N, C-alpha and C positions, 0 to 999 in steps of 0.2 A: 337657365332656371336662376333665378336670384338667390343669393345666398342670404341666411337668416341673420337677422342682427346679432344674435347672440353667437354664434360662429363668428362674425367679424369681430366681435369684442375679444373673444378669447384668442382669435389669431393675432390681433393687435396687441393684446398682453403678452402673448409668447414672445412676439416680435421687440417689444419694448424690453422684457426681460433681457433677451440676448443681446439687445444693444447696450443695456446697462452693464454686462459682463464684459463686452468688447472694449467699452470705455474705461472699465477699471484695468484691463490689461494695457491700454494705450497709457493710462497714468502709471501703472508700475514700471514702464520702459521710459517715462520721462517724455512723453509726447507733448507738444504745446498745447494749451488750452483750445485754440482755435481747430485743431484737429479733433480732439476730444469730443468737443462740442458740435462738430460736422457729423457725427455719426447718429443715424436715426432708424428707429424700427417703425416698420408699417406692414399693414395686411392688404396683400394684392387683392384684385376684385374676385380672384377665385377662393380666397382665404388662406393662400399660403402665407406665412409668416416670414418676412423679409428683413434683412438689415443692410442698409445703405450706408456705405462707408466713403463713397466718393474717391477722390484722390488722396493717397497717403504720401507723405514725403519718404522717399527711400531711405534714410537714415532710421526712421522710425520702423519700418518694415524689418530692416536688417536687425535691429534691437530685439523685435518680437521673435524673429527667427533664431538669434542667439538665445532668447531666453527659453525657447522649447528644444534647445540643443542641436540645431541645424548649423551646419558649416556653412559660413557666409563668405564668398569669394572678396578677396581684398579690393 
């Protein structure tokens, strides 16, 4: 059964909002612009809100972990 257009728009908006939050987090830890700009929000064909992050540099992931209080192995 096809998804109605309003559900897709709402899901896409939710995904884009979440992507903006993640971009802000990446900016807070000093990620390079190319990493920040690669984050994308999108709605799946079933209406699920998704955020595509692709490959992230390991040092950026370590800084995100440290920011939320996780111990990062040396």
